[in-house]
C-alpha positions as a Markdown table, in Angstrom:
| # | Residue | x | y | z |
|---|---|---|---|---|
| 1 | Met | -39.3 | -15.7 | -26.9 |
| 2 | Thr | -37.4 | -16.8 | -23.7 |
| 3 | Arg | -36.8 | -14.4 | -20.9 |
| 4 | Asp | -33.0 | -14.2 | -21.7 |
| 5 | Glu | -33.8 | -13.5 | -25.4 |
| 6 | Arg | -36.2 | -10.8 | -24.4 |
| 7 | Ile | -33.6 | -9.2 | -22.2 |
| 8 | Glu | -31.0 | -9.3 | -24.9 |
| 9 | Thr | -33.4 | -7.6 | -27.3 |
| 10 | Glu | -34.2 | -4.9 | -24.8 |
| 11 | Ile | -30.6 | -4.0 | -24.2 |
| 12 | Thr | -29.3 | -3.6 | -27.8 |
| 13 | Gly | -29.3 | -0.7 | -30.2 |
| 14 | Glu | -27.5 | 2.6 | -30.5 |
| 15 | Ala | -30.1 | 4.5 | -28.5 |
| 16 | Ala | -29.8 | 2.1 | -25.7 |
| 17 | Gln | -26.0 | 2.2 | -25.7 |
| 18 | Ala | -26.1 | 6.0 | -25.7 |
| 19 | Tyr | -28.5 | 6.1 | -22.8 |
| 20 | Ala | -26.5 | 3.6 | -20.8 |
| 21 | Arg | -23.5 | 5.9 | -20.9 |
| 22 | Arg | -25.2 | 8.7 | -19.0 |
| 23 | Gly | -24.0 | 9.1 | -15.5 |
| 24 | Ala | -21.2 | 6.6 | -16.1 |
| 25 | Cys | -18.1 | 6.8 | -13.9 |
| 26 | Pro | -14.7 | 7.5 | -15.5 |
| 27 | Thr | -12.8 | 4.4 | -16.3 |
| 28 | Leu | -9.4 | 3.4 | -17.8 |
| 29 | Ala | -11.0 | 2.9 | -21.2 |
| 30 | Arg | -13.3 | 5.9 | -21.0 |
| 31 | Pro | -11.6 | 8.7 | -19.0 |
| 32 | Met | -13.6 | 11.8 | -18.0 |
| 33 | Arg | -12.7 | 15.3 | -19.0 |
| 34 | Thr | -12.1 | 17.6 | -16.0 |
| 35 | Gly | -10.6 | 21.0 | -15.3 |
| 36 | Asp | -7.0 | 19.6 | -15.4 |
| 37 | Gly | -7.4 | 17.2 | -18.3 |
| 38 | Leu | -8.7 | 13.7 | -18.4 |
| 39 | Leu | -9.3 | 11.6 | -15.3 |
| 40 | Ala | -9.1 | 7.8 | -15.4 |
| 41 | Arg | -10.4 | 5.6 | -12.5 |
| 42 | Leu | -9.4 | 2.1 | -11.9 |
| 43 | Arg | -9.6 | -0.6 | -9.3 |
| 44 | Pro | -7.1 | -3.4 | -9.5 |
| 45 | Gln | -8.5 | -6.9 | -9.5 |
| 46 | Gly | -8.8 | -8.0 | -5.9 |
| 47 | Gly | -8.1 | -4.5 | -4.8 |
| 48 | Ile | -4.4 | -5.3 | -4.3 |
| 49 | Leu | -1.1 | -3.8 | -5.7 |
| 50 | Thr | 2.4 | -5.0 | -5.1 |
| 51 | Val | 4.9 | -2.3 | -4.1 |
| 52 | Asp | 6.5 | -2.5 | -7.5 |
| 53 | Gln | 3.1 | -2.2 | -9.2 |
| 54 | Cys | 2.3 | 0.9 | -7.1 |
| 55 | Ala | 5.6 | 2.4 | -8.1 |
| 56 | Leu | 5.1 | 1.7 | -11.8 |
| 57 | Leu | 1.6 | 3.3 | -11.5 |
| 58 | Ala | 3.1 | 6.4 | -9.9 |
| 59 | His | 5.7 | 6.7 | -12.7 |
| 60 | Ala | 3.0 | 6.3 | -15.3 |
| 61 | Ala | 0.9 | 9.0 | -13.6 |
| 62 | Thr | 3.9 | 11.4 | -13.9 |
| 63 | Arg | 4.8 | 10.5 | -17.4 |
| 64 | Cys | 1.2 | 10.5 | -18.8 |
| 65 | Gly | -0.7 | 12.8 | -16.4 |
| 66 | Asn | 0.0 | 15.6 | -14.1 |
| 67 | Gly | 1.4 | 13.4 | -11.3 |
| 68 | Leu | -1.6 | 13.6 | -9.1 |
| 69 | Leu | -3.2 | 10.4 | -7.8 |
| 70 | Glu | -6.4 | 10.1 | -5.7 |
| 71 | Ile | -8.2 | 7.4 | -3.8 |
| 72 | Thr | -12.0 | 7.8 | -3.9 |
| 73 | Ala | -14.6 | 7.5 | -1.1 |
| 74 | Arg | -15.2 | 3.9 | -2.2 |
| 75 | Gly | -11.5 | 3.0 | -2.6 |
| 76 | Ser | -10.9 | 3.3 | -6.3 |
| 77 | Leu | -7.7 | 4.9 | -7.7 |
| 78 | Gln | -7.9 | 8.0 | -9.9 |
| 79 | Ile | -5.1 | 9.4 | -12.1 |
| 80 | Arg | -5.5 | 13.1 | -13.1 |
| 81 | Gly | -4.2 | 15.3 | -15.9 |
| 82 | Leu | -4.1 | 12.7 | -18.8 |
| 83 | Ser | -4.5 | 14.0 | -22.3 |
| 84 | Pro | -6.1 | 12.4 | -25.4 |
| 85 | Glu | -2.5 | 11.5 | -26.5 |
| 86 | Thr | -1.5 | 9.9 | -23.3 |
| 87 | Val | -4.6 | 7.8 | -22.4 |
| 88 | Glu | -3.4 | 4.8 | -24.5 |
| 89 | Pro | 0.2 | 4.9 | -23.3 |
| 90 | Phe | -1.1 | 5.1 | -19.7 |
| 91 | Ala | -3.3 | 2.1 | -20.2 |
| 92 | Glu | -0.4 | 0.2 | -21.8 |
| 93 | Ala | 1.8 | 1.1 | -18.7 |
| 94 | Val | -0.9 | -0.3 | -16.4 |
| 95 | Asp | -1.0 | -3.5 | -18.4 |
| 96 | Ala | 2.8 | -3.8 | -18.5 |
| 97 | Ala | 2.8 | -3.5 | -14.7 |
| 98 | Gly | 0.7 | -6.6 | -14.5 |
| 99 | Ile | -2.2 | -4.6 | -13.0 |
| 100 | Ile | -5.5 | -6.3 | -14.1 |
| 101 | Val | -8.4 | -3.9 | -14.3 |
| 102 | Ser | -11.7 | -5.6 | -14.8 |
| 103 | Pro | -14.5 | -3.8 | -16.7 |
| 104 | Asn | -17.4 | -2.2 | -14.9 |
| 105 | Pro | -19.4 | -2.9 | -12.8 |
| 106 | Val | -16.8 | -2.7 | -10.1 |
| 107 | Ile | -16.9 | -5.7 | -7.7 |
| 108 | Glu | -15.6 | -4.5 | -4.3 |
| 109 | Leu | -13.9 | -6.6 | -1.7 |
| 110 | Pro | -13.0 | -5.5 | 1.9 |
| 111 | Pro | -9.5 | -4.1 | 1.5 |
| 112 | Leu | -8.2 | -6.5 | 4.2 |
| 113 | His | -9.6 | -9.7 | 2.8 |
| 114 | Gly | -8.0 | -13.2 | 2.7 |
| 115 | Glu | -7.2 | -16.0 | 5.1 |
| 116 | Ala | -4.7 | -13.9 | 7.1 |
| 117 | Phe | -7.6 | -11.6 | 8.1 |
| 118 | Gly | -10.0 | -14.4 | 9.1 |
| 119 | Asp | -12.0 | -14.8 | 6.0 |
| 120 | Val | -14.0 | -18.1 | 6.0 |
| 121 | Ala | -14.3 | -18.1 | 2.2 |
| 122 | Asp | -12.2 | -16.8 | -0.7 |
| 123 | Ala | -13.7 | -13.5 | -1.7 |
| 124 | Ala | -11.2 | -12.9 | -4.5 |
| 125 | Ala | -12.1 | -16.3 | -6.0 |
| 126 | Met | -15.8 | -15.4 | -5.8 |
| 127 | Glu | -15.1 | -12.2 | -7.7 |
| 128 | Leu | -13.4 | -14.1 | -10.5 |
| 129 | Ala | -16.2 | -16.7 | -10.6 |
| 130 | Leu | -18.8 | -14.0 | -10.9 |
| 131 | Arg | -17.0 | -12.3 | -13.8 |
| 132 | Asp | -16.4 | -15.6 | -15.5 |
| 133 | Arg | -19.9 | -17.1 | -15.3 |
| 134 | Leu | -22.0 | -13.9 | -15.5 |
| 135 | Ala | -19.9 | -12.0 | -18.0 |
| 136 | Glu | -22.7 | -11.5 | -20.5 |
| 137 | His | -25.1 | -10.0 | -18.0 |
| 138 | Leu | -22.4 | -8.0 | -16.2 |
| 139 | Gln | -21.5 | -6.3 | -19.5 |
| 140 | Ala | -25.0 | -5.7 | -20.6 |
| 141 | Pro | -25.3 | -1.9 | -21.5 |
| 142 | Gly | -28.7 | -1.7 | -19.8 |
| 143 | Leu | -27.2 | -2.1 | -16.4 |
| 144 | Ala | -26.8 | 1.1 | -14.3 |
| 145 | Pro | -23.2 | 2.4 | -14.8 |
| 146 | Lys | -22.9 | 2.8 | -11.0 |
| 147 | Leu | -24.3 | -0.6 | -10.1 |
| 148 | Ser | -22.3 | -1.8 | -7.1 |
| 149 | Ile | -21.5 | -5.4 | -6.0 |
| 150 | Ile | -19.7 | -6.2 | -2.7 |
| 151 | Val | -18.2 | -9.7 | -2.0 |
| 152 | Asp | -17.3 | -10.2 | 1.7 |
| 153 | Gly | -15.4 | -13.3 | 2.7 |
| 154 | Gly | -16.8 | -13.1 | 6.3 |
| 155 | Gly | -13.5 | -12.2 | 8.0 |
| 156 | Arg | -12.6 | -9.8 | 10.8 |
| 157 | Phe | -12.7 | -6.7 | 8.5 |
| 158 | Asp | -15.7 | -5.9 | 6.3 |
| 159 | Leu | -17.4 | -3.2 | 4.3 |
| 160 | Ala | -20.5 | -3.0 | 6.5 |
| 161 | Asp | -20.6 | 0.8 | 6.3 |
| 162 | Val | -20.6 | 0.8 | 2.5 |
| 163 | Thr | -23.9 | 0.5 | 0.6 |
| 164 | Ala | -24.3 | -1.7 | -2.4 |
| 165 | Asp | -26.9 | -3.0 | -4.9 |
| 166 | Ile | -25.8 | -6.6 | -4.4 |
| 167 | Arg | -23.9 | -8.0 | -1.4 |
| 168 | Leu | -22.5 | -11.5 | -1.1 |
| 169 | Leu | -21.5 | -12.5 | 2.5 |
| 170 | Ala | -19.8 | -15.8 | 3.3 |
| 171 | Val | -21.2 | -17.2 | 6.6 |
| 172 | Thr | -19.3 | -20.5 | 6.4 |
| 173 | Ala | -16.8 | -21.9 | 3.9 |
| 174 | Gly | -19.6 | -23.4 | 1.9 |
| 175 | Lys | -22.5 | -21.0 | 2.4 |
| 176 | Trp | -23.1 | -17.5 | 1.0 |
| 177 | Val | -25.9 | -15.1 | 1.6 |
| 178 | Val | -27.0 | -12.8 | -1.2 |
| 179 | Ala | -28.7 | -9.5 | -0.1 |
| 180 | Ile | -29.7 | -6.3 | -1.9 |
| 181 | Ala | -30.0 | -2.6 | -1.6 |
| 182 | Gly | -28.3 | -1.6 | 1.6 |
| 183 | Asp | -25.3 | -1.7 | 3.8 |
| 184 | Gly | -24.2 | -4.6 | 6.0 |
| 185 | Ala | -27.0 | -4.1 | 8.5 |
| 186 | Ser | -29.9 | -3.0 | 6.2 |
| 187 | Ala | -29.4 | -5.1 | 3.0 |
| 188 | Arg | -32.3 | -7.5 | 2.4 |
| 189 | Pro | -31.4 | -11.2 | 2.0 |
| 190 | Val | -32.9 | -12.9 | -1.1 |
| 191 | Ala | -30.9 | -16.1 | -1.4 |
| 192 | Ala | -28.5 | -18.4 | 0.5 |
| 193 | Gly | -26.5 | -21.4 | -0.5 |
| 194 | Ser | -23.3 | -22.7 | -2.1 |
| 195 | Val | -21.0 | -20.8 | -4.3 |
| 196 | Asp | -22.9 | -22.0 | -7.4 |
| 197 | Glu | -26.3 | -21.1 | -5.9 |
| 198 | Ala | -25.0 | -17.7 | -4.8 |
| 199 | Ile | -23.7 | -17.0 | -8.3 |
| 200 | Ala | -27.0 | -18.1 | -9.9 |
| 201 | Ala | -28.9 | -15.8 | -7.5 |
| 202 | Val | -26.7 | -12.8 | -8.6 |
| 203 | Gly | -27.4 | -13.8 | -12.2 |
| 204 | Glu | -31.2 | -13.8 | -11.5 |
| 205 | Leu | -30.9 | -10.3 | -10.0 |
| 206 | Leu | -29.0 | -9.0 | -13.0 |
| 207 | Lys | -31.7 | -10.4 | -15.3 |
| 208 | Leu | -34.4 | -8.9 | -13.1 |
| 209 | Leu | -32.7 | -5.5 | -13.3 |
| 210 | Leu | -32.5 | -5.6 | -17.0 |
| 211 | Ser | -36.1 | -6.7 | -17.4 |
| 212 | Ile | -37.6 | -3.8 | -15.3 |
| 213 | Gly | -35.9 | -1.0 | -17.3 |
| 214 | Trp | -32.8 | 0.9 | -18.3 |
| 215 | Gln | -30.2 | 1.5 | -15.6 |
| 216 | Lys | -32.4 | 0.4 | -12.7 |
| 217 | Arg | -30.9 | -0.3 | -9.3 |
| 218 | Cys | -31.9 | -3.0 | -6.8 |
| 219 | Arg | -33.8 | -0.5 | -4.8 |
| 220 | Asp | -36.1 | -0.1 | -7.8 |
| 221 | Ile | -37.2 | -3.8 | -7.8 |
| 222 | Ser | -40.8 | -4.1 | -6.5 |
| 223 | Pro | -41.4 | -6.5 | -3.6 |
| 224 | Glu | -43.8 | -8.5 | -5.8 |
| 225 | Arg | -41.1 | -9.1 | -8.5 |
| 226 | Leu | -38.5 | -9.9 | -5.9 |
| 227 | Ser | -40.8 | -12.5 | -4.2 |
| 228 | Ser | -41.7 | -14.0 | -7.5 |
| 229 | Thr | -38.0 | -14.4 | -8.5 |
| 230 | Phe | -36.9 | -15.6 | -5.0 |
| 231 | Pro | -39.9 | -17.3 | -3.4 |
| 232 | Glu | -37.8 | -18.7 | -0.5 |
| 233 | Met | -36.4 | -15.3 | 0.5 |
| 234 | His | -38.6 | -14.8 | 3.5 |
| 235 | Ala | -37.3 | -17.9 | 5.1 |
| 236 | Ile | -33.7 | -16.7 | 5.0 |
| 237 | Ser | -32.1 | -15.6 | 8.3 |
| 238 | His | -30.6 | -12.2 | 8.2 |
| 239 | His | -26.9 | -12.2 | 8.6 |
| 240 | Pro | -25.7 | -8.7 | 9.3 |
| 241 | Cys | -22.0 | -8.1 | 8.9 |
| 242 | Met | -20.4 | -8.7 | 12.3 |
| 243 | Gly | -16.8 | -7.6 | 11.5 |
| 244 | Glu | -15.1 | -4.3 | 12.0 |
| 245 | Thr | -14.0 | -1.5 | 9.7 |
| 246 | Pro | -10.2 | -1.3 | 9.5 |
| 247 | Ser | -9.1 | 2.1 | 10.7 |
| 248 | Val | -6.4 | 4.6 | 10.1 |
| 249 | Gly | -3.4 | 3.8 | 12.2 |
| 250 | Val | -1.9 | 0.4 | 13.3 |
| 251 | Asn | -4.3 | -2.6 | 13.2 |
| 252 | Ala | -2.8 | -5.7 | 14.9 |
| 253 | Val | -3.4 | -9.0 | 13.2 |
| 254 | Glu | -2.3 | -12.6 | 14.1 |
| 255 | Asp | 1.2 | -13.8 | 14.8 |
| 256 | Gly | 2.5 | -10.4 | 15.9 |
| 257 | Met | 2.0 | -8.9 | 12.5 |
| 258 | Ala | 0.3 | -5.6 | 11.8 |
| 259 | Val | -1.4 | -3.6 | 9.0 |
| 260 | Ile | -1.3 | 0.2 | 8.9 |
| 261 | Gly | -4.0 | 2.4 | 7.5 |
| 262 | Leu | -2.9 | 5.7 | 6.0 |
| 263 | Lys | -5.1 | 8.6 | 5.0 |
| 264 | Leu | -4.3 | 10.7 | 1.9 |
| 265 | Arg | -4.6 | 14.3 | 2.8 |
| 266 | Phe | -8.0 | 15.3 | 1.2 |
| 267 | Gly | -7.7 | 12.0 | -0.8 |
| 268 | Gln | -4.8 | 13.1 | -3.0 |
| 269 | Ile | -1.0 | 12.4 | -3.2 |
| 270 | Gln | 1.7 | 13.6 | -5.6 |
| 271 | Ala | 3.4 | 10.8 | -7.5 |
| 272 | Ala | 6.7 | 12.0 | -6.2 |
| 273 | Asp | 5.6 | 11.7 | -2.6 |
| 274 | Leu | 4.2 | 8.3 | -3.3 |
| 275 | Leu | 7.4 | 7.1 | -4.9 |
| 276 | Ala | 9.4 | 8.5 | -1.9 |
| 277 | Phe | 7.1 | 6.6 | 0.4 |
| 278 | Leu | 7.6 | 3.4 | -1.5 |
| 279 | Ile | 11.3 | 3.8 | -1.4 |
| 280 | Phe | 11.0 | 4.2 | 2.4 |
| 281 | Leu | 9.0 | 1.0 | 2.5 |
| 282 | Gly | 11.8 | -0.8 | 0.6 |
| 283 | Asp | 13.8 | -0.9 | 3.8 |
| 284 | Leu | 11.0 | -2.8 | 5.6 |
| 285 | Asp | 9.3 | -6.2 | 5.2 |
| 286 | Val | 6.1 | -5.3 | 3.4 |
| 287 | Gly | 3.3 | -7.4 | 2.0 |
| 288 | Asp | 1.2 | -5.3 | -0.4 |
| 289 | Ile | -0.6 | -2.0 | -0.9 |
| 290 | Arg | -4.4 | -1.9 | -0.7 |
| 291 | Pro | -6.5 | 1.2 | -1.6 |
| 292 | Ala | -9.5 | 1.4 | 0.6 |
| 293 | Pro | -12.7 | 3.3 | 1.1 |
| 294 | Asp | -12.7 | 6.7 | 2.8 |
| 295 | Arg | -9.6 | 7.7 | 0.7 |
| 296 | Cys | -7.2 | 5.5 | 2.6 |
| 297 | Leu | -4.6 | 2.9 | 1.8 |
| 298 | Phe | -3.4 | -0.1 | 3.8 |
| 299 | Val | 0.1 | -1.5 | 3.9 |
| 300 | Thr | 0.1 | -5.1 | 4.9 |
| 301 | Gly | 2.7 | -7.7 | 6.1 |
| 302 | Leu | 4.4 | -5.4 | 8.6 |
| 303 | Ser | 5.8 | -6.3 | 12.0 |
| 304 | Glu | 4.4 | -4.3 | 14.8 |
| 305 | Glu | 7.8 | -2.5 | 15.1 |
| 306 | Asp | 7.9 | -1.6 | 11.4 |
| 307 | Ala | 4.2 | -0.5 | 11.5 |
| 308 | Ala | 5.2 | 1.9 | 14.3 |
| 309 | Thr | 8.1 | 3.2 | 12.1 |
| 310 | Val | 5.7 | 3.9 | 9.2 |
| 311 | Arg | 3.3 | 5.7 | 11.5 |
| 312 | Gln | 6.0 | 8.0 | 12.8 |
| 313 | Ser | 7.2 | 8.8 | 9.3 |
| 314 | Ala | 3.9 | 9.0 | 7.3 |
| 315 | Glu | 3.5 | 12.8 | 7.4 |
| 316 | Arg | 6.8 | 13.3 | 5.5 |
| 317 | Phe | 5.0 | 11.8 | 2.4 |
| 318 | Gly | 1.7 | 13.6 | 2.6 |
| 319 | Leu | 0.0 | 10.7 | 4.5 |
| 320 | Ser | -1.5 | 10.5 | 8.0 |
| 321 | Ala | -1.8 | 7.6 | 10.4 |
| 322 | Asn | -3.6 | 9.9 | 12.9 |
| 323 | Arg | -7.2 | 8.9 | 13.5 |
| 324 | Asp | -7.8 | 12.5 | 14.8 |
| 325 | Asp | -6.3 | 14.3 | 11.8 |
| 326 | Leu | -8.7 | 17.1 | 11.1 |
| 327 | Ser | -8.3 | 16.8 | 7.3 |
| 328 | Ser | -10.0 | 13.4 | 7.5 |
| 329 | Arg | -13.1 | 15.0 | 8.9 |
| 330 | Ile | -13.8 | 17.0 | 5.8 |
| 331 | Ala | -15.2 | 15.6 | 2.5 |
| 332 | Thr | -13.8 | 17.7 | -0.4 |
| 333 | Cys | -14.2 | 17.5 | -4.1 |
| 334 | Ala | -11.3 | 18.1 | -6.5 |
| 335 | Gly | -12.2 | 21.8 | -6.6 |
| 336 | Ala | -11.4 | 24.6 | -9.1 |
| 337 | Gly | -8.3 | 23.9 | -11.2 |
| 338 | Ala | -9.1 | 20.2 | -11.2 |
| 339 | Cys | -12.8 | 20.2 | -12.1 |
| 340 | Ala | -14.3 | 22.5 | -14.7 |
| 341 | Ser | -17.6 | 22.5 | -12.8 |
| 342 | Ser | -16.1 | 23.8 | -9.5 |
| 343 | Phe | -16.5 | 27.5 | -8.5 |
| 344 | Tyr | -13.8 | 27.4 | -5.8 |
| 345 | Ala | -10.6 | 25.6 | -4.7 |
| 346 | Ala | -12.2 | 23.2 | -2.3 |
| 347 | Lys | -9.0 | 21.9 | -0.7 |
| 348 | Ala | -7.7 | 25.4 | -0.1 |
| 349 | Leu | -10.9 | 26.2 | 1.7 |
| 350 | Ala | -10.6 | 23.0 | 3.7 |
| 351 | Gly | -7.2 | 24.2 | 4.9 |
| 352 | Ala | -8.6 | 27.5 | 5.8 |
| 353 | Leu | -11.4 | 25.8 | 7.8 |
| 354 | Ile | -8.9 | 23.6 | 9.7 |
| 355 | Glu | -6.9 | 26.7 | 10.5 |
| 356 | Gly | -9.8 | 29.1 | 11.3 |
| 357 | Cys | -12.6 | 26.9 | 12.7 |
| 358 | Pro | -11.2 | 23.6 | 14.2 |
| 359 | Glu | -14.2 | 23.7 | 16.6 |
| 360 | Ile | -16.5 | 22.5 | 13.9 |
| 361 | Leu | -14.3 | 19.5 | 13.2 |
| 362 | Asp | -14.9 | 17.6 | 16.5 |
| 363 | Gly | -16.3 | 14.6 | 14.6 |
| 364 | Ser | -19.9 | 15.3 | 15.5 |
| 365 | Leu | -20.7 | 16.8 | 12.1 |
| 366 | Asp | -20.2 | 15.6 | 8.6 |
| 367 | Val | -18.5 | 18.6 | 6.9 |
| 368 | His | -18.7 | 18.7 | 3.1 |
| 369 | Leu | -17.0 | 21.3 | 0.8 |
| 370 | Ser | -18.4 | 21.0 | -2.7 |
| 371 | Gly | -17.2 | 23.2 | -5.6 |
| 372 | Cys | -20.6 | 23.1 | -7.2 |
| 373 | Ala | -24.2 | 21.9 | -6.5 |
| 374 | Lys | -23.5 | 18.3 | -7.7 |
| 375 | Gly | -22.0 | 17.2 | -4.3 |
| 376 | Cys | -19.8 | 14.4 | -5.8 |
| 377 | Ala | -17.6 | 14.0 | -2.7 |
| 378 | His | -20.4 | 13.4 | -0.2 |
| 379 | Pro | -23.9 | 12.5 | -1.6 |
| 380 | Arg | -25.5 | 12.6 | 1.9 |
| 381 | Arg | -26.7 | 15.2 | 4.3 |
| 382 | Ala | -23.9 | 17.3 | 5.9 |
| 383 | Phe | -22.8 | 20.8 | 7.0 |
| 384 | Thr | -22.2 | 21.8 | 3.4 |
| 385 | Val | -20.5 | 24.7 | 1.6 |
| 386 | Ala | -21.4 | 24.5 | -2.1 |
| 387 | Gly | -19.8 | 26.8 | -4.7 |
| 388 | Ala | -22.1 | 29.1 | -6.7 |
| 389 | Glu | -21.6 | 31.8 | -9.4 |
| 390 | Asn | -22.0 | 34.5 | -6.8 |
| 391 | Gly | -19.9 | 32.9 | -4.0 |
| 392 | Tyr | -20.8 | 30.2 | -1.5 |
| 393 | Asn | -24.1 | 28.5 | -0.5 |
| 394 | Leu | -24.2 | 27.3 | 3.1 |
| 395 | Val | -26.5 | 24.4 | 3.8 |
| 396 | Leu | -26.5 | 23.6 | 7.5 |
| 397 | Asp | -27.8 | 20.1 | 7.2 |
| 398 | Gly | -28.4 | 18.9 | 3.7 |
| 399 | Leu | -27.1 | 18.3 | 0.3 |
| 400 | Ala | -25.0 | 20.6 | -2.0 |
| 401 | Ser | -28.0 | 20.9 | -4.3 |
| 402 | Asp | -30.4 | 22.0 | -1.5 |
| 403 | Ala | -31.7 | 25.5 | -1.1 |
| 404 | Pro | -29.0 | 27.4 | 1.0 |
| 405 | Asp | -29.6 | 28.6 | 4.5 |
| 406 | Ala | -27.2 | 31.4 | 3.9 |
| 407 | Gln | -25.2 | 32.8 | 1.0 |
| 408 | Ile | -21.7 | 34.1 | 1.4 |
| 409 | Ala | -20.0 | 36.4 | -1.1 |
| 410 | Gly | -16.7 | 35.0 | -2.4 |
| 411 | Ser | -14.5 | 37.7 | -0.8 |
| 412 | His | -16.2 | 37.1 | 2.6 |
| 413 | Ile | -15.6 | 33.4 | 3.1 |
| 414 | Asn | -12.6 | 33.7 | 5.5 |
| 415 | Ser | -14.3 | 36.2 | 7.7 |
| 416 | Ala | -17.4 | 34.0 | 7.7 |
| 417 | Ile | -15.2 | 31.1 | 8.9 |
| 418 | Glu | -13.9 | 33.3 | 11.7 |
| 419 | Arg | -17.4 | 34.3 | 12.8 |
| 420 | Leu | -18.5 | 30.7 | 12.8 |
| 421 | Ser | -15.6 | 29.8 | 15.0 |
| 422 | Arg | -16.4 | 32.6 | 17.4 |
| 423 | Leu | -20.1 | 31.6 | 17.5 |
| 424 | Ile | -19.3 | 28.0 | 18.5 |
| 425 | Lys | -16.7 | 29.2 | 21.1 |
| 426 | Asn | -19.2 | 31.7 | 22.7 |
| 427 | Glu | -22.3 | 29.5 | 22.6 |
| 428 | Arg | -21.0 | 26.0 | 23.3 |
| 429 | Gln | -21.9 | 24.7 | 26.7 |
| 430 | Ala | -19.8 | 22.4 | 28.8 |
| 431 | Gly | -19.5 | 18.9 | 27.2 |
| 432 | Glu | -21.5 | 20.0 | 24.2 |
| 433 | Ser | -20.5 | 18.9 | 20.7 |
| 434 | Ala | -20.4 | 21.3 | 17.7 |
| 435 | Arg | -23.5 | 19.6 | 16.2 |
| 436 | Ala | -25.4 | 19.9 | 19.5 |
| 437 | Cys | -24.4 | 23.5 | 19.8 |
| 438 | Leu | -25.4 | 24.5 | 16.3 |
| 439 | Asp | -28.7 | 22.5 | 16.6 |
| 440 | Arg | -29.5 | 24.4 | 19.9 |
| 441 | Val | -28.7 | 27.9 | 18.7 |
| 442 | Gly | -30.7 | 27.3 | 15.5 |
| 443 | Thr | -30.5 | 28.4 | 11.9 |
| 444 | Ala | -31.6 | 32.0 | 12.4 |
| 445 | Thr | -28.8 | 32.7 | 14.9 |
| 446 | Ile | -26.2 | 31.0 | 12.8 |
| 447 | Thr | -27.1 | 32.9 | 9.6 |
| 448 | Arg | -27.2 | 36.2 | 11.5 |
| 449 | Ala | -23.8 | 35.6 | 12.9 |
| 450 | Leu | -22.3 | 34.7 | 9.5 |
| 451 | Arg | -23.8 | 37.9 | 8.1 |
| 452 | Gln | -22.8 | 40.0 | 11.2 |
| 453 | Glu | -26.4 | 41.1 | 11.7 |
């Protein structure tokens, strides 16, 4: 039996398919049930929408869902409030709009990719080539549902801050480096070469993942197996991403043109607000709309003057071009009313935190409001408030699932926010950040203050 035949045998059967669905992300074909109906997630091929496509998507979200759209932390679109009866009409509307949604696994490109942004190779063409040549392995049910692949054309803007199982980076027009298990700086190179050689290397990685077990990630591959599959990997020079992450606000590009990055307040926008924004853009020369990581979208093809006009008007539509917008410093989940697992309205609490304790939002701390212990919005350590049956669990530096440093009764959360604000104001020394202040005063002092002991 050949290696490919052995892999095919290992990934078939009803038990395997059922197992492969565990932990899967919601998709257009398989939406996920939440507190406000079904949620569908999609990423347009190439990560680009025309203005007309974006408008058609907003209309479909209103007609088939509850009119609420989201952009996720990794830049995918989510449509909320679908019902079993409207899932198919919504998918048909997406198709009629000419929006191509490729099956999982998602292949991510930097939102600002292309020749206009300095790419040395065509990342969109590489995505299509990967899907065409590796279709059988990419669709194998034994792959992890959240397997992540990034294709970077080597331009000015990159996804260096985003981790991935497999990364492809163009270093010249004819040379790609394939690396695994990390972000732009930490991913480990395993192969380098032409387009064909890079695609072949990705194929070998997919076969390797399937051969070591169900739903394995690249971090699970042993050094011995990796070296055996890629014997030349130790001779490959490391090519860390050297670009920049496009930011909220106006980003100047060549020939006097500009791109504007806009943050959705807590990652959500009403379809009516989005449609009003698109009508506003209709009076300007616009390229396209590009959803982006960190719950942003970019509008391309603007003159610098038009970009300034958009920046001044963004707040009218529930968007922000302000890099210092405090709402952008809080990671929130959908919260109660939108997610059946959530114990509290996360976005309402975020508003209360902005109003009652802006001191903690100076950018020195990651702040995470999670409606339950799953911590979907921020799977990393943070100043975390996690919902629980008896109120709120406060984790000063950890995950939503960690043991709490303090527990706050549901009716006492607003007064706890006020006491936290007062503590930072009273204890912070000149030039000290919120993180440095809280680290210095210590867990015991913080928990006593929150309990008014």
